[in-house]
C-alpha positions as CSV (number, residue, x, y, z in Angstrom):
1,M,0.0,0.0,0.0
2,A,2.9,2.3,0.6
3,G,3.7,2.5,-3.1
4,R,0.2,3.7,-4.0
5,Y,0.5,6.9,-2.1
6,V,0.2,9.9,-4.5
7,T,2.3,12.9,-3.6
8,P,0.9,16.4,-4.3
9,T,3.5,16.8,-7.1
10,D,2.4,13.6,-8.8
11,R,-1.2,14.8,-9.1
12,P,-2.2,16.7,-12.2
13,Q,-2.2,20.4,-11.5
14,W,-4.6,22.9,-12.9
15,P,-3.0,24.7,-16.0
16,V,-3.1,28.0,-14.2
17,R,-1.0,29.8,-16.8
18,K,-3.3,28.7,-19.7
19,L,-6.4,29.6,-17.6
20,V,-5.0,33.1,-16.8
21,G,-4.1,33.5,-20.5
22,W,-7.5,32.7,-21.7
23,A,-9.2,34.9,-19.0
24,S,-7.0,37.9,-19.9
25,L,-7.6,37.4,-23.6
26,I,-11.4,37.3,-23.1
27,L,-11.3,40.3,-20.7
28,V,-9.2,42.3,-23.1
29,S,-11.3,41.4,-26.1
30,W,-14.5,42.6,-24.2
31,V,-13.2,45.5,-22.3
32,L,-10.8,47.1,-24.8
33,P,-13.4,47.8,-27.5
34,F,-15.7,49.4,-25.0
35,A,-12.9,51.5,-23.5
36,C,-11.7,52.6,-27.0
37,G,-15.3,53.4,-28.0
38,F,-15.9,55.4,-24.9
39,A,-12.6,57.3,-25.3
40,A,-13.4,58.1,-28.9
41,V,-16.8,59.5,-28.0
42,Y,-15.3,61.5,-25.1
43,V,-12.6,63.0,-27.3
44,L,-15.0,63.8,-30.1
45,G,-17.4,65.4,-27.6
46,R,-14.6,67.5,-26.1
47,M,-13.6,68.6,-29.6
48,Y,-17.2,69.5,-30.4
49,F,-17.7,71.6,-27.3
50,A,-14.2,73.2,-27.6
51,A,-15.2,74.3,-31.1
52,G,-18.2,76.1,-29.7
53,G,-20.8,73.4,-30.1
54,S,-24.0,73.6,-28.0
55,W,-25.8,70.8,-26.1
């Protein structure tokens, strides 16, 4: 029975690096377009009002 003991290093570990990579990829692919869109609208709005535009 002593040979059947599984040490923590023998057990399969979660692929944390791959999981973090996928999570960051999904996060960036969702957050970045919204952030860029918001920044573009903000900059265009600032330019519009700086040029004398009215609400």
